[in-house]
N, C-alpha and C positions, 0 to 999 in steps of 0.2 A: 424499435421498428420490427414488425413481423417479417419473418422470412418465408411465409407461405400464405396462401389464400385458398379456401375451399369454395368452389363454384358448385351451385346446385341448380338443376333443371327441374322446374315444378310446373305442372299443368292443373289449372283450376278455372273452369268456365266462368263462374261467378265468385265474388269474394266470399270466402267461407273459412273452414277450419285451417286450411293451409296458410292462407293469408294471415289469419289471426295468430298462428304460431310464429310467423315471421315478425309480426307487429310486437308480440310479447317479448321476443328476444331483442329487437332493435330499438324499441321506443325509449328505454332508459337512456341510451346514448344520444339519441336524437333530441330527447327532451332536455338533456344537459346542454347540448349544443344550442338549441333553440332559445333557452332562457339566458345562457351566458352571452349570446350574441344579440340580445335585445328583442327577441321575438315577442315577449309579453308586452312590449310597448308598441307593437304593431297594430294593424287594423283589428277591430272587434270581430267576433264571430259573425255578427249580423252583416258587417261590411264584407267579410270574406265570402259568405254564402251569396250575398247579392252580386259580388263580382263574378262568381261562377255562373250564376243564372244569366247575367248580362253577356259575358264573353264566351262561355262554354256551356250553354244550356243543355247540350246533349250529355254532359257528364255530371249534372247536378244530382241525379238520382244515385249514380255510383258514389259520389262524394258522401252523400247522406248515408248510404249503406256502409261504407268504410268507417265513417264516424261512429255509427252505431256499434259496429264490431269492436272498435277501439275503446268502447266504454261510454261514449256519448259526451265526454267532457269538452269544455270550450277550448282548452289549449290544444287538445288533440285535433279537434275539428279545424281550428285555425291553421295548425301545422299542415294538415292534410290538404287544405285548400290550395296551398302554393301561392297565395296572393300576398305580394310584398314580403317575401321571406327575408331573413338575414342573408348577407352576401356570402357566396361560396365560390371556390376556385377549382380549377382542374386543367390538365393539359392533354391535348389530343391532336392527332393527325387524321385528316379525313380526305377521301377522294372518291368520286363516282365516275364511272367510265362505261360507255356503250359503244360496241363495234361488232359487226359481223354476227348480229343476232344475240350477243351476250351483253348483259347489263349487270354491273357489280357496283356495290357501295362497300368500301373498306374503311375501317377505322382502327387506330391504335388508341387504347385508353391508358393514359399516363398519370399515375398518382401513387400514393402510398398504398401498399396492400391493406393497411388498416382502415382505409377510407372508402372501400368499395364493398357493396353488399354481396357481390358474387352470385346474384340471383338472376337466372334466365327464366322468365315467366311466360307461359303460353296461356292466354286468357281469351274469353269470348264475351266481354261485357256488352259491347254493341256489335262486335264483329270479331273474328279471329285475329289476334295480334300476338306476336312473339318478339320479345326484346329484353334487354338488360335493364334491370330495375334500379332506380335511385329514388330516395325519399319515399320508399315503401309502395308507391304506385306510379310515380313518374318513370320515365325511361331515358336513358342516355343514347339509345339507338334501338331500332327495331324495324319490323316489316309486318304488313297486314295481308289479308287474303286477296287483295287486288294486285299485290306485287309492289305496292308503294313502300319505299323505305326511306329512313331519315336518320341522321346522327348529328350530335352536337359537339362543339368545341368552345371552351372559354375564350372570350373575345379579347382578353389581355388587359382589362382595366376594371377597377373596382367600383366605379361610379354606379349608383343605383337610382332607380326611378319607380314609379307606380306601375306595377305589372306582375305577371306570373313568373314563377320560377321556370327555367328553361325545360326542366325535365317534365313538368306538367304540360308545357306547350308541345313537346315531342309526343307525349301520350295522346293529347287531343288531336294532333294531326293524323296520327295512325288510326285513331278511332273513327275519324270523320272524313278522311280524304282518300280518293282513289288514284289521283294523279299529282304530278308536280304542279301543274297549272292550278289545280284546286287548292293545293297547299299554299301556293304563293298568294292567292286571293285571301286565304285565312290569315296569313302572316301580315298582310297589309293592314289588317284591323286589330290584331291581337298584340297587346303590349307585353314586352319582356321586361323583367325588373333589372336586368343587367345586360352588358354587352356580351352577346354570344353569337357564334357562327354556326350555321346549319348547312349540311350538304344533303341533297335530296336526289332520288332516282325513282323511276317507275317502270313498269313492265313494257311500256311502249318504247323505251330507250331514251326518254327525256331525262336530263340531269340538270342540276342547278346548285348554286351556292349563294347564300344570302348572309349579310351581316345585320343582326338585330341590334337596335340602339336602346339604351336604357330609357324606359318609360314609353316606348313606342317608336315606330319607324324602322325602315330597313333599306339596305342597299343590296342590289343584285350584282354579283361579281361575274367576270368574264369566264373564269375557269371554275369547274366543279370540284374545287379543293379548298381546304381551310386548315389553319393551325391556330395559334394563340395570339393573334394580333388582328387589328382592323385597319382600314385604309382612310380613316378620318384624320383630323389634325392632332388628336391626343395620342401620345406615344404608348406603346405596349408596356405592361408591367414586367420588368426583369426579362427582356428579350434575350439577353445573353445566357441567363440561367435556363430558360425554356428552349432556347435554340429555335425559336419559332420561324425566323426568317430563313434559316438554313433548311429547315424541314419543308417549308412551303416551296422554296426554290427547287429542292430535290424532287418533290412530287410533280411540279410543273414540267420538269425535264423528263420524268418517266412517261408522262402522257405525250409530250412532243416527240419522244423517241420511239413511239409506237408500241409501248407495252400493251399486251393484250389484256382485256378485262379479267380474264381468269387467272392471270399471272400477278395481279396486283397484290394479292394476299401475301405471297412469298416475298415480294419486294418490301412489304411493311415489316418483315421480320429482320431486316438488315439495317445497317447504319445509313443515314443518320435518323431514320424514323423510329427505329426501336431504341428505347431509352433504357440504360442499364443502371440508373442511379436510384435504385429502390431504397437504399439506405439514406438518401437525401430527400425522400418523399416524392420522387419524380422518376419512377420506373414504369415501363410498359407492363401492364397487368394482363392484357389479352389483346389479340387482334381479332376483330369480327369482320367476316367476309360474307356479305349478303348477296344472294343471287335473286334478283328481282323477278325474273321470268319463271323461276321454278319454286319460289316461296321457300328457299332454303337458307340456312345459316351454317357457316363453319367458324367455330372458335379455334384459333390457332395459337400454338406456343411452339417453341423450338422442339421438334421431334414428336409433336402430338397434335392431332386434329380431332375435334369433337363436332360431329355433324348432327344437325337437327333440321326439321322441316315442320311447317304448319300442319301438314297432313299426316306426318308420321313422327310426332314428337314423342320422345322417350325420356321419362324422368330418370335422374341419377345424379351423381356427384363426381367431380374431379378436384383433387387437391394439387395445387401448383406450388412447387418449392422454388423460390427465387434465389439462385446461387450466383452471386456477383452479377445479378441482372439477367442471367440466362435461365429461363424457366425449365424445370423438369416436372414430370407429372406422375401422380399416383392415383389410382381409383380409390375413393374413400367413401365413408358413410358417416352421416351425422356430424358430430363436433370434433373432427380430426384436425382442424387447422391449428397450427402452433403459433402461440402469441409470445412475443418478447419485445421489450422496450429497447430502443437504440438511441444513439446520440442525435442531437439536433443542433443546428446552427442558429444564428440570430436572425435570419431572414424572416420577414413577415409571412411569406408564402409557406415556409416550413413550420414556423411556430403555430400558424393557424391549423395546419394539418395535424401537428402533434397534439395540440390541446384537445382536438376532437378525438384523435386516435386513443389517447390515454383514457378518456371516458368510455370509448367503445370497448377497449380491452377490459376495463373495470366491470362494465355491464356483462361482458362475456363471462368473466370469472365468477361474478355473483350468480349469474344464471346457472352455471355449472354446479355451484354450491347450494342451489335452491334458495338463494336469497331473494326476498320479495321486495320489489321497488314500488313505492307508492306514487301514483300519478297526481 
């Protein structure tokens, strides 16, 4: 298990050389994951491209552009479509809060350091969007030029259905929606392939939380908070391990007790929201604090804040060292992340993460040694 993660801030209006560099580095690990998890038995390229044209027509051209940059192969195009992907997991705490002219969406991203791309991308594919990248063009959270922001959390069960990967849904919402109301209308028709929870906020101060069901459908919740369970009849996966109920209860109490929107970020750095179990594959990698009205983002760690904005985005890197779960920071360049394998237990959650992490580390080492991976 790695003890550090290098975060990189990149600005590229259209997919180009910077995106291709990230693809070249990451695709060997993603390809190994995709094939090992049955991706080659999924929908054909024709079906995947038809799904994008049907459900996300505004991004069909972007998908085609990315597929060309990735070499034009069928497997790459199918992976990049996000349509009916293999199952994947993650843990997060999310809350949106508006009061006295302030609107914030805050999230903790909880997983192994080996499983996050560490990429903050500012793009302008259809409009200016800034967010944390997953699956090379999807987003785990982000904000657009209208001040609309959204973040995701795993819904706590591995059931799958026909739909898009959640990171592609987040990307689509940010590329096409100005408000929470507009996003809710999109989510009513857009199918998710797994159970995921979203928290949304916009510059007007509207906030919302929804639970997306595998294969389509959603429930809107009373509070704009989410962790890693849903409120249907199916129980959450390993609730004691993820502490999902404890975290949700704590966030609800924070909002009821009058926590100001601008103070939420600091609250997310404390127990029980901040997770210290990086060695178990479940540690907080970063806290993202989105300011909907100012188009700003703060990435938070203990003792360090990295501020970015859509209008004043600055490229750079930060290397975070996770020492017994408490992050310390160093300014870095290029490939400064340190990679090391650690122990793993028998739980499916951790075993899945480790199997992917080992391939990701192998890809990283081969890249450093100029080893060529064939697609």
